[in-house]
SENUKOL-541950 format. One line per field, with one value per residue (C-alpha): x, y negated, z; residue in one letter. Coordinates in steps of 0.05 Angstrom, whole numbers. Example, Ala and Ser with C-alpha at 12.3 -4.5 7.8 and 13.67 -1.06 7.14 Angstrom:
REM residues 2
east 246 / 273;
north 90 / 21;
up 156 / 143;
aa A / S;
***
This chain:
REM residues 361
east -753 / -783 / -831 / -809 / -805 / -758 / -763 / -696 / -711 / -652 / -611 / -545 / -479 / -505 / -573 / -539 / -491 / -550 / -586 / -524 / -516 / -589 / -580 / -523 / -553 / -628 / -678 / -719 / -747 / -712 / -740 / -695 / -723 / -696 / -726 / -693 / -697 / -642 / -621 / -609 / -581 / -632 / -657 / -659 / -723 / -728 / -785 / -784 / -806 / -809 / -816 / -854 / -911 / -944 / -995 / -941 / -899 / -957 / -970 / -897 / -895 / -962 / -940 / -872 / -850 / -792 / -773 / -701 / -693 / -626 / -646 / -605 / -583 / -626 / -617 / -669 / -715 / -778 / -811 / -859 / -828 / -831 / -900 / -925 / -894 / -931 / -996 / -987 / -957 / -889 / -822 / -771 / -696 / -656 / -585 / -601 / -540 / -562 / -595 / -646 / -678 / -677 / -710 / -765 / -783 / -776 / -841 / -876 / -854 / -924 / -954 / -901 / -912 / -987 / -978 / -932 / -876 / -801 / -765 / -689 / -652 / -579 / -558 / -499 / -426 / -423 / -474 / -488 / -432 / -398 / -458 / -455 / -380 / -394 / -450 / -403 / -352 / -400 / -424 / -353 / -359 / -393 / -400 / -382 / -363 / -337 / -344 / -293 / -312 / -269 / -276 / -232 / -251 / -202 / -221 / -294 / -305 / -334 / -398 / -433 / -439 / -495 / -443 / -404 / -467 / -477 / -407 / -413 / -483 / -452 / -407 / -461 / -473 / -453 / -482 / -494 / -448 / -454 / -393 / -383 / -457 / -486 / -500 / -448 / -443 / -387 / -362 / -356 / -288 / -249 / -202 / -159 / -135 / -86 / -114 / -77 / -120 / -103 / -60 / -59 / -87 / -41 / -39 / -92 / -123 / -196 / -243 / -308 / -366 / -441 / -468 / -531 / -489 / -469 / -541 / -567 / -510 / -525 / -596 / -574 / -517 / -505 / -442 / -419 / -383 / -391 / -338 / -349 / -294 / -284 / -226 / -206 / -147 / -107 / -98 / -103 / -178 / -180 / -146 / -191 / -253 / -227 / -217 / -287 / -317 / -275 / -249 / -298 / -358 / -414 / -462 / -422 / -441 / -510 / -541 / -560 / -520 / -458 / -466 / -474 / -412 / -367 / -396 / -383 / -313 / -296 / -326 / -284 / -221 / -234 / -247 / -174 / -143 / -185 / -137 / -80 / -114 / -165 / -237 / -235 / -257 / -228 / -265 / -240 / -285 / -252 / -293 / -269 / -303 / -303 / -288 / -277 / -270 / -215 / -215 / -200 / -201 / -227 / -215 / -245 / -225 / -251 / -228 / -255 / -227 / -293 / -335 / -398 / -395 / -385 / -446 / -485 / -461 / -486 / -555 / -562 / -546 / -601 / -650 / -632 / -647 / -714 / -734 / -715 / -757 / -697 / -710 / -780 / -783 / -843 / -825 / -770 / -698 / -627 / -591 / -551 / -616 / -646 / -589 / -562 / -487 / -493 / -533 / -486 / -423 / -454 / -475 / -406 / -372 / -416 / -393 / -320 / -317 / -264 / -271 / -207 / -220 / -170 / -160 / -109 / -92;
north -570 / -544 / -486 / -470 / -395 / -360 / -287 / -257 / -193 / -145 / -146 / -121 / -158 / -214 / -221 / -224 / -278 / -319 / -311 / -334 / -395 / -413 / -406 / -456 / -507 / -505 / -499 / -448 / -384 / -329 / -259 / -207 / -144 / -75 / -8 / 23 / 0 / -49 / -85 / -160 / -210 / -263 / -311 / -270 / -228 / -161 / -134 / -65 / -71 / -26 / -65 / -7 / -23 / -83 / -94 / -95 / -142 / -192 / -189 / -205 / -264 / -298 / -330 / -357 / -420 / -392 / -323 / -305 / -240 / -207 / -134 / -111 / -81 / -127 / -81 / -37 / -93 / -120 / -187 / -164 / -208 / -270 / -252 / -246 / -313 / -345 / -313 / -338 / -406 / -395 / -422 / -369 / -359 / -298 / -273 / -237 / -222 / -193 / -222 / -166 / -190 / -262 / -243 / -207 / -261 / -322 / -299 / -323 / -395 / -423 / -388 / -416 / -487 / -479 / -453 / -511 / -467 / -477 / -412 / -415 / -355 / -333 / -368 / -341 / -344 / -317 / -330 / -389 / -436 / -419 / -445 / -513 / -518 / -511 / -563 / -611 / -601 / -606 / -673 / -702 / -699 / -739 / -675 / -608 / -553 / -492 / -461 / -411 / -384 / -333 / -297 / -252 / -213 / -181 / -110 / -102 / -176 / -160 / -139 / -72 / -14 / -49 / -96 / -35 / -8 / -74 / -73 / -4 / -18 / -75 / -28 / 12 / -23 / -81 / -149 / -213 / -272 / -342 / -352 / -406 / -424 / -354 / -292 / -238 / -168 / -158 / -94 / -101 / -100 / -115 / -170 / -174 / -244 / -269 / -328 / -372 / -377 / -417 / -386 / -334 / -301 / -329 / -297 / -243 / -203 / -215 / -182 / -197 / -184 / -195 / -241 / -284 / -345 / -312 / -318 / -380 / -429 / -434 / -453 / -501 / -538 / -561 / -519 / -475 / -421 / -389 / -340 / -304 / -258 / -219 / -184 / -148 / -148 / -104 / -99 / -23 / -31 / -69 / -12 / 40 / 1 / -7 / 68 / 80 / 32 / 52 / 123 / 164 / 193 / 141 / 191 / 187 / 114 / 117 / 160 / 140 / 198 / 175 / 104 / 127 / 172 / 117 / 66 / 110 / 128 / 55 / 34 / 86 / 62 / -11 / 6 / 25 / -29 / -86 / -83 / -113 / -142 / -183 / -192 / -262 / -293 / -344 / -378 / -421 / -462 / -492 / -538 / -562 / -620 / -691 / -747 / -819 / -793 / -744 / -668 / -655 / -599 / -603 / -549 / -536 / -481 / -454 / -400 / -369 / -313 / -275 / -266 / -245 / -305 / -352 / -321 / -338 / -410 / -414 / -387 / -418 / -487 / -483 / -456 / -514 / -564 / -531 / -531 / -605 / -622 / -647 / -596 / -595 / -573 / -528 / -472 / -419 / -440 / -414 / -451 / -496 / -526 / -539 / -564 / -634 / -643 / -695 / -647 / -590 / -627 / -651 / -580 / -552 / -606 / -590 / -517 / -532 / -509 / -547 / -551 / -575 / -614 / -639 / -655 / -607 / -636;
up -412 / -347 / -354 / -425 / -437 / -484 / -506 / -527 / -565 / -561 / -497 / -527 / -529 / -574 / -541 / -473 / -497 / -523 / -456 / -417 / -462 / -450 / -374 / -376 / -424 / -411 / -355 / -393 / -364 / -402 / -414 / -446 / -478 / -493 / -511 / -451 / -378 / -361 / -298 / -306 / -259 / -236 / -259 / -324 / -329 / -363 / -407 / -437 / -509 / -570 / -635 / -666 / -618 / -652 / -597 / -545 / -588 / -594 / -520 / -506 / -553 / -536 / -469 / -492 / -529 / -569 / -594 / -610 / -650 / -634 / -647 / -707 / -752 / -795 / -855 / -820 / -797 / -829 / -815 / -760 / -706 / -748 / -774 / -702 / -685 / -743 / -721 / -650 / -666 / -635 / -658 / -680 / -686 / -706 / -714 / -779 / -820 / -886 / -948 / -953 / -888 / -912 / -977 / -939 / -890 / -935 / -968 / -905 / -918 / -934 / -874 / -828 / -853 / -845 / -774 / -757 / -731 / -742 / -760 / -767 / -793 / -792 / -727 / -688 / -708 / -779 / -803 / -758 / -737 / -803 / -843 / -810 / -817 / -891 / -889 / -853 / -908 / -966 / -939 / -948 / -1024 / -1077 / -1117 / -1083 / -1131 / -1094 / -1025 / -1000 / -931 / -895 / -829 / -789 / -726 / -677 / -658 / -639 / -629 / -561 / -596 / -591 / -639 / -677 / -708 / -732 / -764 / -799 / -827 / -857 / -883 / -921 / -960 / -994 / -1059 / -1104 / -1088 / -1127 / -1116 / -1145 / -1189 / -1242 / -1240 / -1248 / -1207 / -1217 / -1187 / -1136 / -1103 / -1027 / -995 / -1059 / -1083 / -1020 / -1007 / -954 / -915 / -866 / -803 / -741 / -686 / -659 / -722 / -776 / -845 / -851 / -906 / -924 / -975 / -1010 / -963 / -971 / -917 / -920 / -937 / -1002 / -1023 / -985 / -999 / -1074 / -1055 / -1000 / -1036 / -1108 / -1119 / -1177 / -1137 / -1068 / -1042 / -976 / -949 / -885 / -852 / -788 / -740 / -735 / -811 / -805 / -800 / -865 / -901 / -868 / -887 / -958 / -963 / -936 / -987 / -1048 / -1039 / -998 / -1035 / -1037 / -1006 / -942 / -931 / -962 / -908 / -837 / -810 / -848 / -824 / -753 / -757 / -784 / -735 / -674 / -696 / -708 / -642 / -606 / -641 / -625 / -552 / -549 / -593 / -562 / -503 / -545 / -607 / -568 / -589 / -619 / -684 / -733 / -790 / -847 / -893 / -955 / -999 / -1067 / -1103 / -1128 / -1078 / -1103 / -1175 / -1155 / -1147 / -1074 / -1022 / -951 / -899 / -830 / -782 / -716 / -668 / -604 / -562 / -557 / -619 / -582 / -535 / -595 / -628 / -564 / -570 / -642 / -628 / -559 / -586 / -638 / -586 / -540 / -595 / -610 / -537 / -530 / -591 / -630 / -685 / -714 / -786 / -800 / -846 / -853 / -865 / -862 / -807 / -854 / -881 / -813 / -769 / -783 / -776 / -721 / -677 / -695 / -674 / -609 / -592 / -608 / -566 / -507 / -511 / -519 / -591 / -630 / -706 / -739 / -803 / -855 / -928 / -955 / -1023;
aa M / N / N / K / K / V / L / V / I / G / G / G / R / I / G / S / S / V / A / Q / D / L / L / K / H / T / D / A / E / I / I / V / T / S / R / Q / P / K / I / L / Q / P / P / L / Q / F / L / Q / L / D / L / D / N / L / E / Q / L / K / K / A / I / E / P / V / D / L / V / I / H / C / A / G / P / F / H / Y / R / D / G / R / V / L / K / T / C / I / E / T / G / K / N / Y / L / D / V / S / D / H / R / S / F / Y / E / Q / V / I / S / Y / Q / D / E / A / V / K / A / G / I / T / A / I / L / N / T / G / I / F / P / G / I / S / N / N / M / V / R / Q / G / V / E / Q / F / D / Q / P / E / K / I / H / L / S / Y / V / V / A / G / S / G / G / A / G / I / T / V / M / R / T / T / F / L / G / L / R / E / K / F / E / A / W / I / D / G / K / W / Q / K / I / L / P / Y / T / E / R / E / I / I / E / F / P / K / P / Y / G / K / T / G / V / Y / W / F / D / V / P / E / T / Y / T / F / P / H / S / F / P / V / K / T / V / V / T / K / F / G / S / I / P / D / L / Y / N / H / L / T / W / I / T / A / N / I / F / P / S / A / W / I / E / S / K / K / G / I / E / F / F / S / R / V / S / Y / S / M / T / S / V / T / D / R / W / S / G / I / G / V / A / M / R / A / E / I / T / G / I / K / D / N / K / L / R / K / Y / C / S / T / M / T / H / N / N / T / A / I / A / A / G / F / G / T / G / S / V / A / Q / L / L / L / E / G / K / L / N / Q / P / G / I / Y / P / V / E / Q / A / L / P / T / N / L / F / T / T / A / M / D / S / R / G / I / E / I / D / Q / Q / W / I / D;
***
């Protein structure tokens, strides 16, 4: 992999975690971008880049082998980075975390195939590692029927304010979920459910939340129902988010000013509570289906003490496989369609990520 060049767009907490993973697991030359000047520790290189400057964007992408888009929130992003990668023949990854972005860029599918580039979306932790935990589970069944995927994050998760913006942006309107073989409207942050996560998280409340998996799983797997739920630790944040989503006037979370206000308040609060809550993540994927002519349930769980670092593992591992030529699938895909389970498990093992798997019936 000598002389390979990687452009990491967005040098925030997630982008920095991706860059650190690449330093450890590849020999690639890594260039990290930001709109504002930033000092990076060698061998990381810095490039000041404004995505609104299309000429500058193309100039930054042309000399590299792989582009990793980490500049959210993806609610506000269009497909210009991926479009430029297609035009210049460069492979692409992102940490996109909303179906609206997926729906925009999947329209470039034919162009990506024609250009011969591999573009993998929704890498990271959730979406990302979570998607392949589900794929691993679905593959255990003769006929999978239901996916129930839950996540919980302690405090800020070690991520920046952009993640807070993403959370509040996800509360604005109803979304479609695949339930009993049809798309049904769901109100975000409703139907609280207590899920038993591994220690130290234990029993924690989670709520309906719109993530890309809610939309992509029904297209990736032959299931009748997909449930995606999210929660926070301490539980106080769940209740505050529920109030924001269900009690406050909708106009408060439908404007950029409102989103920014709630995001900054939340970030300030987690800056205090992170000291005792931690910044980790737990995920639980439960699959129900037919195995050997019986209805059975399979469950896998994963934890990490730093959500942002775990996201770096998820994206970094896919980047490593692309750079090594082990992934070559021209077109645009959510990560669960592009990453085989054998490569996924090998990548997780190499990063010390343990995924506990068991039949629970």
